TINU-635614 format. One record per residue: residue number from 1; x, z, y of N, C-alpha, C, O, CB in turn; chain. Coordinates in steps of 0.2 Angstrom, whole numbers, padded with zeros to 4 digits. Glycine has a CB too. Layout:
N
+--------+-------+-------+-------+-------+-------+-------+-------+-------+-------+-------+-------+-------+-------+-------+-------+-------+
| marlum |   npx |   npz |   npy |  capx |  capz |  capy |   cpx |   cpz |   cpy |   opx |   opz |   opy |  cbpx |  cbpz |  cbpy | marfi |
+--------+-------+-------+-------+-------+-------+-------+-------+-------+-------+-------+-------+-------+-------+-------+-------+-------+
|    NUM |     X |     Z |     Y |     X |     Z |     Y |     X |     Z |     Y |     X |     Z |     Y |     X |     Z |     Y |     A |
...
+--------+-------+-------+-------+-------+-------+-------+-------+-------+-------+-------+-------+-------+-------+-------+-------+-------+
***
This chain:
145
+--------+-------+-------+-------+-------+-------+-------+-------+-------+-------+-------+-------+-------+-------+-------+-------+-------+
| marlum |   npx |   npz |   npy |  capx |  capz |  capy |   cpx |   cpz |   cpy |   opx |   opz |   opy |  cbpx |  cbpz |  cbpy | marfi |
+--------+-------+-------+-------+-------+-------+-------+-------+-------+-------+-------+-------+-------+-------+-------+-------+-------+
|      1 |  0849 |  0833 |  0242 |  0846 |  0827 |  0240 |  0847 |  0827 |  0233 |  0842 |  0827 |  0229 |  0848 |  0821 |  0243 |     A |
|      2 |  0852 |  0828 |  0230 |  0854 |  0826 |  0224 |  0851 |  0831 |  0219 |  0849 |  0829 |  0214 |  0862 |  0826 |  0223 |     A |
|      3 |  0851 |  0838 |  0222 |  0847 |  0842 |  0218 |  0840 |  0840 |  0216 |  0837 |  0840 |  0211 |  0847 |  0848 |  0222 |     A |
|      4 |  0836 |  0838 |  0223 |  0830 |  0837 |  0221 |  0829 |  0831 |  0216 |  0823 |  0831 |  0213 |  0827 |  0836 |  0226 |     A |
|      5 |  0833 |  0826 |  0216 |  0832 |  0821 |  0210 |  0833 |  0825 |  0204 |  0828 |  0824 |  0200 |  0838 |  0815 |  0211 |     A |
|      6 |  0838 |  0828 |  0203 |  0840 |  0832 |  0197 |  0833 |  0835 |  0194 |  0832 |  0835 |  0188 |  0846 |  0836 |  0198 |     A |
|      7 |  0830 |  0839 |  0199 |  0825 |  0844 |  0196 |  0819 |  0838 |  0196 |  0815 |  0840 |  0192 |  0823 |  0852 |  0201 |     A |
|      8 |  0818 |  0833 |  0200 |  0813 |  0829 |  0198 |  0813 |  0825 |  0190 |  0808 |  0824 |  0187 |  0812 |  0825 |  0203 |     A |
|      9 |  0820 |  0824 |  0189 |  0821 |  0821 |  0183 |  0819 |  0826 |  0176 |  0817 |  0823 |  0171 |  0827 |  0819 |  0183 |     A |
|     10 |  0822 |  0832 |  0177 |  0821 |  0838 |  0173 |  0813 |  0839 |  0172 |  0811 |  0840 |  0166 |  0825 |  0844 |  0176 |     A |
|     11 |  0810 |  0840 |  0177 |  0803 |  0841 |  0177 |  0799 |  0836 |  0172 |  0795 |  0839 |  0169 |  0801 |  0841 |  0184 |     A |
|     12 |  0800 |  0831 |  0173 |  0798 |  0824 |  0170 |  0799 |  0825 |  0162 |  0796 |  0821 |  0158 |  0803 |  0818 |  0172 |     A |
|     13 |  0802 |  0829 |  0160 |  0804 |  0830 |  0153 |  0799 |  0835 |  0149 |  0797 |  0835 |  0143 |  0812 |  0832 |  0152 |     A |
|     14 |  0798 |  0840 |  0153 |  0794 |  0846 |  0151 |  0786 |  0843 |  0149 |  0783 |  0839 |  0152 |  0793 |  0853 |  0158 |     A |
|     15 |  0785 |  0847 |  0144 |  0778 |  0844 |  0140 |  0773 |  0843 |  0145 |  0772 |  0848 |  0148 |  0776 |  0850 |  0133 |     A |
|     16 |  0769 |  0839 |  0145 |  0764 |  0839 |  0149 |  0756 |  0838 |  0144 |  0757 |  0835 |  0139 |  0765 |  0834 |  0155 |     A |
|     17 |  0751 |  0840 |  0147 |  0746 |  0837 |  0142 |  0743 |  0830 |  0145 |  0742 |  0829 |  0151 |  0739 |  0842 |  0141 |     A |
|     18 |  0744 |  0825 |  0141 |  0742 |  0818 |  0143 |  0736 |  0817 |  0146 |  0731 |  0820 |  0146 |  0742 |  0813 |  0137 |     A |
|     19 |  0736 |  0812 |  0150 |  0730 |  0809 |  0153 |  0725 |  0807 |  0148 |  0727 |  0807 |  0142 |  0731 |  0803 |  0158 |     A |
|     20 |  0720 |  0806 |  0150 |  0714 |  0804 |  0145 |  0716 |  0798 |  0143 |  0716 |  0798 |  0137 |  0707 |  0802 |  0149 |     A |
|     21 |  0719 |  0792 |  0146 |  0721 |  0786 |  0142 |  0726 |  0786 |  0138 |  0727 |  0782 |  0132 |  0722 |  0780 |  0148 |     A |
|     22 |  0732 |  0790 |  0140 |  0736 |  0791 |  0135 |  0735 |  0796 |  0128 |  0737 |  0794 |  0123 |  0741 |  0794 |  0139 |     A |
|     23 |  0730 |  0801 |  0130 |  0729 |  0804 |  0124 |  0724 |  0799 |  0119 |  0724 |  0800 |  0113 |  0726 |  0810 |  0125 |     A |
|     24 |  0721 |  0795 |  0122 |  0716 |  0791 |  0118 |  0720 |  0786 |  0114 |  0718 |  0784 |  0109 |  0711 |  0787 |  0123 |     A |
|     25 |  0725 |  0784 |  0117 |  0731 |  0778 |  0114 |  0734 |  0782 |  0108 |  0734 |  0780 |  0102 |  0737 |  0776 |  0120 |     A |
|     26 |  0737 |  0787 |  0110 |  0741 |  0791 |  0104 |  0735 |  0793 |  0098 |  0737 |  0793 |  0092 |  0745 |  0799 |  0107 |     A |
|     27 |  0729 |  0795 |  0100 |  0725 |  0797 |  0095 |  0722 |  0790 |  0090 |  0720 |  0790 |  0084 |  0719 |  0802 |  0099 |     A |
|     28 |  0722 |  0785 |  0095 |  0721 |  0778 |  0091 |  0726 |  0777 |  0086 |  0724 |  0776 |  0080 |  0721 |  0773 |  0096 |     A |
|     29 |  0733 |  0777 |  0088 |  0738 |  0776 |  0083 |  0738 |  0780 |  0077 |  0740 |  0778 |  0071 |  0745 |  0776 |  0086 |     A |
|     30 |  0736 |  0787 |  0078 |  0734 |  0791 |  0072 |  0728 |  0788 |  0068 |  0729 |  0788 |  0061 |  0732 |  0797 |  0073 |     A |
|     31 |  0724 |  0786 |  0071 |  0717 |  0783 |  0067 |  0720 |  0777 |  0063 |  0718 |  0776 |  0057 |  0711 |  0781 |  0072 |     A |
|     32 |  0724 |  0773 |  0066 |  0726 |  0767 |  0063 |  0731 |  0769 |  0057 |  0731 |  0766 |  0052 |  0729 |  0762 |  0068 |     A |
|     33 |  0735 |  0774 |  0058 |  0739 |  0778 |  0051 |  0735 |  0779 |  0047 |  0736 |  0777 |  0041 |  0742 |  0784 |  0053 |     A |
|     34 |  0730 |  0783 |  0049 |  0725 |  0786 |  0045 |  0720 |  0780 |  0040 |  0720 |  0780 |  0034 |  0721 |  0790 |  0049 |     A |
|     35 |  0718 |  0777 |  0044 |  0714 |  0772 |  0040 |  0718 |  0768 |  0035 |  0717 |  0766 |  0030 |  0710 |  0767 |  0045 |     A |
|     36 |  0725 |  0765 |  0038 |  0730 |  0761 |  0034 |  0731 |  0765 |  0027 |  0731 |  0762 |  0022 |  0736 |  0761 |  0039 |     A |
|     37 |  0732 |  0772 |  0027 |  0733 |  0775 |  0021 |  0728 |  0774 |  0016 |  0729 |  0773 |  0011 |  0734 |  0780 |  0022 |     A |
|     38 |  0721 |  0776 |  0019 |  0715 |  0777 |  0015 |  0714 |  0770 |  0012 |  0713 |  0769 |  0006 |  0709 |  0779 |  0018 |     A |
|     39 |  0715 |  0765 |  0016 |  0712 |  0758 |  0014 |  0718 |  0754 |  0011 |  0718 |  0748 |  0009 |  0709 |  0755 |  0020 |     A |
|     40 |  0725 |  0757 |  0010 |  0731 |  0754 |  0007 |  0732 |  0747 |  0011 |  0734 |  0743 |  0007 |  0729 |  0753 |  0001 |     A |
|     41 |  0732 |  0747 |  0017 |  0733 |  0742 |  0021 |  0740 |  0742 |  0024 |  0741 |  0745 |  0029 |  0727 |  0741 |  0026 |     A |
|     42 |  0745 |  0738 |  0021 |  0751 |  0738 |  0022 |  0753 |  0735 |  0029 |  0758 |  0737 |  0032 |  0753 |  0736 |  0017 |     A |
|     43 |  0750 |  0732 |  0030 |  0751 |  0727 |  0037 |  0749 |  0732 |  0043 |  0752 |  0733 |  0048 |  0745 |  0718 |  0036 |     A |
|     44 |  0743 |  0735 |  0042 |  0742 |  0739 |  0048 |  0747 |  0745 |  0048 |  0749 |  0747 |  0054 |  0734 |  0742 |  0048 |     A |
|     45 |  0748 |  0748 |  0043 |  0752 |  0753 |  0042 |  0760 |  0752 |  0045 |  0763 |  0756 |  0048 |  0752 |  0756 |  0036 |     A |
|     46 |  0762 |  0746 |  0044 |  0768 |  0743 |  0046 |  0768 |  0742 |  0054 |  0774 |  0744 |  0056 |  0770 |  0735 |  0043 |     A |
|     47 |  0764 |  0741 |  0057 |  0762 |  0740 |  0063 |  0764 |  0748 |  0067 |  0766 |  0749 |  0073 |  0755 |  0738 |  0063 |     A |
|     48 |  0760 |  0754 |  0063 |  0760 |  0760 |  0067 |  0767 |  0764 |  0065 |  0769 |  0769 |  0068 |  0752 |  0764 |  0065 |     A |
|     49 |  0770 |  0762 |  0060 |  0777 |  0766 |  0058 |  0783 |  0761 |  0062 |  0783 |  0755 |  0062 |  0778 |  0766 |  0049 |     A |
|     50 |  0786 |  0766 |  0064 |  0793 |  0764 |  0067 |  0798 |  0762 |  0063 |  0798 |  0765 |  0057 |  0795 |  0768 |  0071 |     A |
|     51 |  0802 |  0757 |  0064 |  0807 |  0755 |  0059 |  0812 |  0760 |  0057 |  0815 |  0760 |  0052 |  0810 |  0749 |  0061 |     A |
|     52 |  0813 |  0764 |  0061 |  0817 |  0770 |  0059 |  0814 |  0777 |  0057 |  0817 |  0782 |  0058 |  0822 |  0771 |  0065 |     A |
|     53 |  0808 |  0776 |  0054 |  0805 |  0782 |  0053 |  0806 |  0786 |  0049 |  0808 |  0784 |  0043 |  0801 |  0781 |  0052 |     A |
|     54 |  0807 |  0794 |  0050 |  0809 |  0799 |  0045 |  0801 |  0803 |  0043 |  0798 |  0807 |  0046 |  0814 |  0804 |  0050 |     A |
|     55 |  0800 |  0801 |  0037 |  0793 |  0804 |  0033 |  0795 |  0809 |  0029 |  0797 |  0808 |  0024 |  0789 |  0800 |  0029 |     A |
|     56 |  0793 |  0815 |  0031 |  0793 |  0822 |  0026 |  0787 |  0824 |  0023 |  0783 |  0826 |  0027 |  0796 |  0828 |  0030 |     A |
|     57 |  0787 |  0824 |  0016 |  0781 |  0827 |  0014 |  0782 |  0834 |  0013 |  0787 |  0837 |  0013 |  0780 |  0824 |  0008 |     A |
|     58 |  0777 |  0837 |  0012 |  0776 |  0844 |  0011 |  0780 |  0847 |  0004 |  0781 |  0853 |  0003 |  0769 |  0847 |  0012 |     A |
|     59 |  0781 |  0841 |  0000 |  0785 |  0843 | -0006 |  0792 |  0843 | -0006 |  0795 |  0845 | -0010 |  0784 |  0839 | -0009 |     A |
|     60 |  0794 |  0840 |  0001 |  0801 |  0840 |  0003 |  0804 |  0833 |  0001 |  0810 |  0832 |  0001 |  0805 |  0845 | -0001 |     A |
|     61 |  0799 |  0828 | -0001 |  0801 |  0821 | -0002 |  0802 |  0819 |  0004 |  0799 |  0820 |  0008 |  0797 |  0818 | -0005 |     A |
|     62 |  0807 |  0815 |  0005 |  0809 |  0811 |  0011 |  0809 |  0804 |  0010 |  0812 |  0801 |  0005 |  0817 |  0813 |  0013 |     A |
|     63 |  0805 |  0800 |  0015 |  0804 |  0793 |  0014 |  0805 |  0790 |  0022 |  0804 |  0793 |  0027 |  0796 |  0792 |  0011 |     A |
|     64 |  0807 |  0784 |  0020 |  0808 |  0779 |  0026 |  0801 |  0776 |  0026 |  0796 |  0777 |  0023 |  0815 |  0774 |  0025 |     A |
|     65 |  0802 |  0771 |  0031 |  0795 |  0766 |  0032 |  0794 |  0762 |  0026 |  0788 |  0762 |  0024 |  0796 |  0761 |  0038 |     A |
|     66 |  0800 |  0759 |  0023 |  0799 |  0754 |  0017 |  0796 |  0758 |  0012 |  0792 |  0755 |  0008 |  0805 |  0751 |  0016 |     A |
|     67 |  0798 |  0764 |  0011 |  0795 |  0769 |  0004 |  0787 |  0770 |  0006 |  0783 |  0770 |  0002 |  0799 |  0777 |  0003 |     A |
|     68 |  0787 |  0772 |  0012 |  0780 |  0774 |  0014 |  0775 |  0769 |  0012 |  0769 |  0770 |  0010 |  0779 |  0776 |  0022 |     A |
|     69 |  0778 |  0763 |  0015 |  0773 |  0757 |  0014 |  0772 |  0755 |  0006 |  0766 |  0754 |  0003 |  0777 |  0749 |  0018 |     A |
|     70 |  0778 |  0755 |  0003 |  0778 |  0754 | -0005 |  0774 |  0758 | -0009 |  0771 |  0757 | -0014 |  0784 |  0754 | -0008 |     A |
|     71 |  0773 |  0765 | -0006 |  0769 |  0770 | -0010 |  0761 |  0768 | -0009 |  0757 |  0771 | -0012 |  0771 |  0778 | -0007 |     A |
|     72 |  0759 |  0762 | -0006 |  0752 |  0761 | -0005 |  0751 |  0756 | -0011 |  0745 |  0755 | -0012 |  0751 |  0757 |  0002 |     A |
|     73 |  0756 |  0753 | -0015 |  0755 |  0749 | -0022 |  0754 |  0754 | -0027 |  0751 |  0751 | -0033 |  0761 |  0745 | -0023 |     A |
|     74 |  0756 |  0761 | -0027 |  0756 |  0764 | -0033 |  0748 |  0765 | -0035 |  0743 |  0763 | -0032 |  0760 |  0771 | -0032 |     A |
|     75 |  0748 |  0770 | -0041 |  0742 |  0770 | -0044 |  0737 |  0775 | -0041 |  0731 |  0776 | -0042 |  0743 |  0771 | -0051 |     A |
|     76 |  0741 |  0779 | -0036 |  0739 |  0785 | -0034 |  0735 |  0782 | -0026 |  0737 |  0777 | -0024 |  0745 |  0792 | -0032 |     A |
|     77 |  0730 |  0787 | -0024 |  0727 |  0785 | -0017 |  0726 |  0790 | -0014 |  0725 |  0795 | -0016 |  0721 |  0781 | -0018 |     A |
|     78 |  0725 |  0789 | -0007 |  0722 |  0794 | -0003 |  0715 |  0792 | -0001 |  0714 |  0787 |  0001 |  0725 |  0794 |  0003 |     A |
|     79 |  0710 |  0797 | -0003 |  0703 |  0797 | -0002 |  0701 |  0798 |  0005 |  0697 |  0794 |  0008 |  0699 |  0802 | -0006 |     A |
|     80 |  0703 |  0803 |  0008 |  0702 |  0806 |  0015 |  0708 |  0809 |  0018 |  0712 |  0812 |  0015 |  0697 |  0811 |  0015 |     A |
|     81 |  0707 |  0808 |  0025 |  0713 |  0813 |  0028 |  0709 |  0815 |  0034 |  0706 |  0811 |  0038 |  0721 |  0809 |  0029 |     A |
|     82 |  0709 |  0821 |  0034 |  0705 |  0824 |  0041 |  0710 |  0828 |  0045 |  0713 |  0833 |  0043 |  0698 |  0829 |  0039 |     A |
|     83 |  0710 |  0826 |  0051 |  0714 |  0830 |  0057 |  0710 |  0834 |  0059 |  0704 |  0833 |  0061 |  0717 |  0825 |  0063 |     A |
|     84 |  0713 |  0841 |  0060 |  0709 |  0846 |  0063 |  0713 |  0849 |  0068 |  0719 |  0851 |  0067 |  0708 |  0852 |  0059 |     A |
|     85 |  0709 |  0850 |  0074 |  0713 |  0854 |  0079 |  0720 |  0850 |  0082 |  0726 |  0854 |  0083 |  0714 |  0861 |  0076 |     A |
|     86 |  0719 |  0844 |  0084 |  0726 |  0841 |  0085 |  0728 |  0843 |  0092 |  0724 |  0841 |  0096 |  0726 |  0834 |  0083 |     A |
|     87 |  0733 |  0846 |  0093 |  0736 |  0846 |  0099 |  0741 |  0841 |  0102 |  0747 |  0840 |  0099 |  0739 |  0852 |  0099 |     A |
|     88 |  0740 |  0838 |  0107 |  0746 |  0833 |  0109 |  0749 |  0835 |  0115 |  0746 |  0837 |  0120 |  0744 |  0827 |  0110 |     A |
|     89 |  0756 |  0834 |  0114 |  0760 |  0834 |  0121 |  0763 |  0829 |  0122 |  0765 |  0826 |  0117 |  0764 |  0839 |  0123 |     A |
|     90 |  0765 |  0827 |  0129 |  0768 |  0821 |  0130 |  0774 |  0822 |  0134 |  0774 |  0825 |  0140 |  0763 |  0816 |  0134 |     A |
|     91 |  0780 |  0819 |  0132 |  0787 |  0820 |  0136 |  0789 |  0813 |  0137 |  0793 |  0810 |  0133 |  0793 |  0824 |  0132 |     A |
|     92 |  0787 |  0810 |  0143 |  0789 |  0804 |  0144 |  0785 |  0799 |  0139 |  0779 |  0799 |  0139 |  0796 |  0804 |  0145 |     A |
|     93 |  0789 |  0795 |  0136 |  0786 |  0789 |  0131 |  0787 |  0792 |  0124 |  0787 |  0788 |  0119 |  0791 |  0782 |  0132 |     A |
|     94 |  0787 |  0799 |  0123 |  0787 |  0803 |  0117 |  0780 |  0807 |  0117 |  0778 |  0811 |  0122 |  0795 |  0807 |  0117 |     A |
|     95 |  0777 |  0807 |  0111 |  0772 |  0811 |  0110 |  0773 |  0816 |  0104 |  0775 |  0814 |  0099 |  0764 |  0807 |  0110 |     A |
|     96 |  0771 |  0822 |  0104 |  0771 |  0827 |  0099 |  0765 |  0830 |  0097 |  0763 |  0835 |  0101 |  0776 |  0831 |  0100 |     A |
|     97 |  0762 |  0827 |  0092 |  0756 |  0831 |  0089 |  0756 |  0835 |  0084 |  0759 |  0834 |  0079 |  0752 |  0827 |  0087 |     A |
|     98 |  0753 |  0841 |  0085 |  0755 |  0846 |  0080 |  0746 |  0848 |  0077 |  0742 |  0848 |  0082 |  0760 |  0853 |  0083 |     A |
|     99 |  0746 |  0848 |  0071 |  0738 |  0851 |  0069 |  0738 |  0852 |  0062 |  0743 |  0852 |  0058 |  0731 |  0845 |  0071 |     A |
|    100 |  0732 |  0853 |  0060 |  0731 |  0855 |  0052 |  0729 |  0848 |  0050 |  0725 |  0844 |  0054 |  0725 |  0861 |  0050 |     A |
|    101 |  0730 |  0846 |  0044 |  0728 |  0839 |  0041 |  0726 |  0841 |  0034 |  0730 |  0844 |  0030 |  0734 |  0832 |  0040 |     A |
|    102 |  0720 |  0839 |  0032 |  0719 |  0840 |  0024 |  0718 |  0832 |  0022 |  0714 |  0828 |  0024 |  0712 |  0845 |  0022 |     A |
|    103 |  0722 |  0831 |  0016 |  0723 |  0826 |  0012 |  0719 |  0826 |  0006 |  0721 |  0831 |  0002 |  0730 |  0823 |  0011 |     A |
|    104 |  0714 |  0822 |  0004 |  0711 |  0822 | -0003 |  0714 |  0816 | -0006 |  0713 |  0810 | -0004 |  0703 |  0822 | -0003 |     A |
|    105 |  0719 |  0818 | -0010 |  0722 |  0812 | -0015 |  0719 |  0811 | -0022 |  0716 |  0816 | -0025 |  0729 |  0814 | -0015 |     A |
|    106 |  0719 |  0805 | -0025 |  0717 |  0804 | -0031 |  0724 |  0802 | -0036 |  0726 |  0796 | -0035 |  0710 |  0799 | -0030 |     A |
|    107 |  0726 |  0806 | -0040 |  0732 |  0806 | -0044 |  0730 |  0805 | -0050 |  0729 |  0810 | -0054 |  0736 |  0812 | -0044 |     A |
|    108 |  0728 |  0798 | -0053 |  0727 |  0794 | -0059 |  0720 |  0798 | -0061 |  0720 |  0801 | -0067 |  0733 |  0795 | -0065 |     A |
|    109 |  0715 |  0798 | -0057 |  0709 |  0802 | -0058 |  0708 |  0808 | -0056 |  0703 |  0811 | -0056 |  0707 |  0802 | -0064 |     A |
|    110 |  0713 |  0813 | -0055 |  0713 |  0819 | -0053 |  0712 |  0820 | -0046 |  0716 |  0816 | -0042 |  0719 |  0823 | -0056 |     A |
|    111 |  0708 |  0823 | -0044 |  0707 |  0824 | -0035 |  0709 |  0830 | -0033 |  0707 |  0835 | -0035 |  0700 |  0823 | -0032 |     A |
|    112 |  0714 |  0830 | -0029 |  0716 |  0837 | -0026 |  0716 |  0836 | -0019 |  0718 |  0830 | -0017 |  0723 |  0840 | -0029 |     A |
|    113 |  0715 |  0842 | -0015 |  0715 |  0842 | -0008 |  0721 |  0846 | -0006 |  0723 |  0851 | -0010 |  0709 |  0845 | -0004 |     A |
|    114 |  0725 |  0844 | -0001 |  0731 |  0848 |  0001 |  0729 |  0849 |  0008 |  0727 |  0844 |  0012 |  0737 |  0845 | -0001 |     A |
|    115 |  0730 |  0855 |  0010 |  0730 |  0858 |  0017 |  0736 |  0859 |  0020 |  0740 |  0863 |  0018 |  0726 |  0864 |  0017 |     A |
|    116 |  0738 |  0854 |  0025 |  0744 |  0855 |  0027 |  0745 |  0856 |  0035 |  0740 |  0853 |  0039 |  0747 |  0850 |  0025 |     A |
|    117 |  0750 |  0858 |  0038 |  0751 |  0858 |  0045 |  0756 |  0854 |  0045 |  0761 |  0854 |  0041 |  0753 |  0865 |  0049 |     A |
|    118 |  0755 |  0848 |  0050 |  0759 |  0842 |  0052 |  0761 |  0842 |  0058 |  0758 |  0843 |  0064 |  0755 |  0837 |  0051 |     A |
|    119 |  0768 |  0839 |  0058 |  0769 |  0838 |  0065 |  0771 |  0831 |  0065 |  0776 |  0829 |  0061 |  0775 |  0843 |  0067 |     A |
|    120 |  0768 |  0827 |  0070 |  0769 |  0819 |  0071 |  0773 |  0819 |  0077 |  0771 |  0821 |  0082 |  0764 |  0815 |  0071 |     A |
|    121 |  0778 |  0814 |  0076 |  0781 |  0813 |  0083 |  0780 |  0804 |  0084 |  0782 |  0800 |  0080 |  0789 |  0816 |  0084 |     A |
|    122 |  0778 |  0803 |  0090 |  0776 |  0796 |  0091 |  0780 |  0793 |  0098 |  0780 |  0797 |  0103 |  0767 |  0796 |  0091 |     A |
|    123 |  0782 |  0787 |  0098 |  0786 |  0785 |  0103 |  0783 |  0778 |  0106 |  0782 |  0774 |  0102 |  0793 |  0785 |  0102 |     A |
|    124 |  0781 |  0778 |  0112 |  0778 |  0772 |  0115 |  0783 |  0767 |  0117 |  0788 |  0768 |  0121 |  0774 |  0774 |  0122 |     A |
|    125 |  0783 |  0760 |  0113 |  0788 |  0756 |  0114 |  0784 |  0750 |  0115 |  0778 |  0750 |  0116 |  0793 |  0755 |  0109 |     A |
|    126 |  0787 |  0743 |  0115 |  0783 |  0736 |  0116 |  0778 |  0736 |  0112 |  0773 |  0732 |  0113 |  0787 |  0730 |  0115 |     A |
|    127 |  0777 |  0740 |  0106 |  0772 |  0738 |  0100 |  0767 |  0744 |  0101 |  0763 |  0746 |  0096 |  0775 |  0738 |  0092 |     A |
|    128 |  0767 |  0747 |  0107 |  0763 |  0754 |  0108 |  0765 |  0760 |  0104 |  0771 |  0761 |  0103 |  0756 |  0752 |  0105 |     A |
|    129 |  0761 |  0764 |  0103 |  0762 |  0770 |  0100 |  0764 |  0770 |  0093 |  0760 |  0769 |  0089 |  0757 |  0774 |  0101 |     A |
|    130 |  0770 |  0771 |  0093 |  0772 |  0771 |  0083 |  0775 |  0778 |  0082 |  0778 |  0781 |  0086 |  0780 |  0764 |  0081 |     A |
|    131 |  0773 |  0780 |  0075 |  0777 |  0785 |  0072 |  0783 |  0785 |  0070 |  0784 |  0781 |  0065 |  0773 |  0788 |  0068 |     A |
|    132 |  0787 |  0789 |  0073 |  0795 |  0789 |  0072 |  0796 |  0795 |  0067 |  0801 |  0794 |  0063 |  0799 |  0791 |  0079 |     A |
|    133 |  0792 |  0801 |  0066 |  0795 |  0806 |  0062 |  0788 |  0809 |  0061 |  0784 |  0808 |  0065 |  0801 |  0812 |  0064 |     A |
|    134 |  0787 |  0813 |  0054 |  0782 |  0816 |  0052 |  0786 |  0823 |  0047 |  0790 |  0822 |  0042 |  0778 |  0810 |  0048 |     A |
|    135 |  0783 |  0828 |  0049 |  0785 |  0834 |  0044 |  0779 |  0838 |  0043 |  0774 |  0839 |  0047 |  0792 |  0840 |  0048 |     A |
|    136 |  0778 |  0840 |  0036 |  0772 |  0843 |  0034 |  0774 |  0849 |  0030 |  0778 |  0849 |  0026 |  0768 |  0838 |  0029 |     A |
|    137 |  0771 |  0854 |  0032 |  0771 |  0861 |  0027 |  0764 |  0862 |  0024 |  0758 |  0862 |  0027 |  0775 |  0869 |  0031 |     A |
|    138 |  0765 |  0864 |  0018 |  0758 |  0865 |  0014 |  0756 |  0872 |  0014 |  0760 |  0876 |  0012 |  0759 |  0863 |  0006 |     A |
|    139 |  0750 |  0874 |  0017 |  0747 |  0880 |  0017 |  0747 |  0883 |  0011 |  0746 |  0879 |  0006 |  0740 |  0879 |  0019 |     A |
|    140 |  0748 |  0889 |  0009 |  0748 |  0892 |  0002 |  0740 |  0893 |  0001 |  0735 |  0894 |  0005 |  0752 |  0899 |  0002 |     A |
|    141 |  0739 |  0891 | -0006 |  0732 |  0891 | -0009 |  0728 |  0898 | -0009 |  0731 |  0903 | -0011 |  0733 |  0888 | -0017 |     A |
|    142 |  0723 |  0898 | -0007 |  0720 |  0905 | -0007 |  0717 |  0906 | -0014 |  0715 |  0901 | -0017 |  0715 |  0907 |  0000 |     A |
|    143 |  0716 |  0912 | -0016 |  0712 |  0913 | -0022 |  0705 |  0914 | -0021 |  0702 |  0917 | -0017 |  0715 |  0919 | -0024 |     A |
|    144 |  0702 |  0911 | -0025 |  0693 |  0911 | -0025 |  0691 |  0917 | -0025 |  0694 |  0921 | -0029 |  0688 |  0906 | -0032 |     A |
|    145 |  0687 |  0919 | -0022 |  0684 |  0926 | -0022 |  0676 |  0925 | -0027 |  0673 |  0930 | -0027 |  0682 |  0928 | -0014 |     A |
+--------+-------+-------+-------+-------+-------+-------+-------+-------+-------+-------+-------+-------+-------+-------+-------+-------+
***
């Protein structure tokens, strides 16, 4: 009997493709995050970011929740964020979302696109799905032909 309970508990930790409702909730949280960055909406961003957020940029800059929100006040802006081929896996109340993301940023009038591979980790709590960690890696720029 004890062995059955242990096996059941361990199997619950294995990654699973989320059901349609959970997948929709997770993607909605990422959409809220995306829109908040583009529109510099600190209130919306504050709701989708966990208080203990670890946010790692492809430049190796590491920020917490306060720093990410404060960055919205700067002169630089995010004009577009395009999520591509997101793969969502769920481990209980934790979701791991991996995929390619293109960021189009405007830095003092200079627009640049960064092609990134990003890992987002979200946890479902009393306030819904919140981003607790983000790690990004920049793809090498390809030479023009």
